[in-house]
C-alpha positions in Angstrom: 0.0 0.0 0.0 1.7 3.3 -1.1 1.6 6.0 1.5 2.7 9.6 0.9 2.8 11.9 3.9 3.6 15.6 3.2 4.4 18.0 6.0 4.4 21.7 5.1 4.4 25.2 6.5 1.7 26.2 4.0 -1.4 27.3 5.9 -4.5 25.2 5.4 -6.5 28.3 4.7 -4.3 28.9 1.6 -5.4 25.6 0.0 -8.6 26.3 -1.9 -9.5 22.6 -2.7 -8.0 20.1 -0.3 -10.1 17.2 -1.6 -9.0 18.0 -5.2 -5.4 18.2 -4.0 -5.6 14.9 -2.2 -7.3 13.3 -5.3 -4.6 14.6 -7.7 -1.8 13.4 -5.4 -3.5 10.0 -5.1 -3.6 9.7 -8.9 0.0 10.7 -9.2 1.1 8.2 -6.5 -0.9 5.4 -8.2 0.7 6.3 -11.6 4.3 6.4 -10.4 4.0 3.1 -8.4 1.7 1.2 -10.7 -0.6 0.4 -7.7 -4.4 0.9 -7.9 -5.8 4.1 -6.4 -7.9 2.3 -3.8 -4.7 1.2 -2.1 -3.0 4.6 -2.0 -3.0 6.8 1.1 -2.1 10.5 0.9 -1.8 12.5 4.1 -1.1 16.3 3.9 -0.2 18.0 7.2 -0.4 21.8 6.9 0.4 24.6 9.3 3.7 23.1 10.5 6.5 25.2 11.9 9.2 24.4 9.4 12.2 26.4 8.3 14.3 25.3 5.4 17.8 26.7 4.8 17.1 29.5 7.3 14.0 30.7 5.5 10.3 30.3 6.4 9.3 30.6 2.7 7.0 27.8 1.6 8.7 24.5 2.1 8.0 20.9 3.1 9.1 17.4 3.4 7.6 14.1 2.5 7.8 10.5 3.6 7.0 8.0 0.9 6.4 4.3 1.8 5.5 1.5 -0.5 5.6 -2.3 -0.6 8.0 -3.0 -3.4 8.4 -0.4 -6.3 11.2 1.2 -4.3 15.0 1.4 -4.8 17.6 4.0 -5.6 16.7 4.4 -9.3 12.9 3.9 -8.7 13.0 6.6 -6.0 14.6 9.1 -8.4 11.8 8.4 -10.8 9.1 8.7 -8.1 10.6 12.1 -7.1 10.7 13.2 -10.7 7.0 12.3 -11.1 5.7 13.6 -7.8 7.7 16.8 -7.2 6.1 18.7 -10.2 2.7 17.8 -8.9 3.5 19.0 -5.4 4.9 22.2 -6.8 1.8 22.8 -8.9 -0.6 22.0 -6.0 1.2 23.5 -3.0 3.5 26.1 -4.7 6.6 24.6 -3.1 9.6 24.8 -5.2 11.5 21.5 -5.6 14.6 23.1 -4.1 12.6 23.8 -0.9 11.2 20.3 -0.6 12.8 17.1 0.5 11.5 13.5 0.6 12.5 10.2 2.1 11.3 6.8 1.3 10.8 3.5 3.0 10.4 0.2 1.2 8.7 -2.9 2.6 9.1 -6.2 0.9 
């Protein structure tokens, strides 16, 4: 079951359509992992006190977990697929966003 958890300093009040954001991220996670959408969990945690590189400008971090479909090269591809979606939906530049991954076999 893929699980993407994003923590960000973006205020929840700045997100116009949280349901739409979650749906689009769910679709992106399903596409990058090849897993069906009904198995995907997306969790966006807003209003966090996060500073990145000494600046409180929009930033965030992510934890991406999945059974299988993970490895060094696969993770690079997942990041390449997900970071543009995150930037579009949350306005976080890829240079102010970091992710980590955990694989379960």
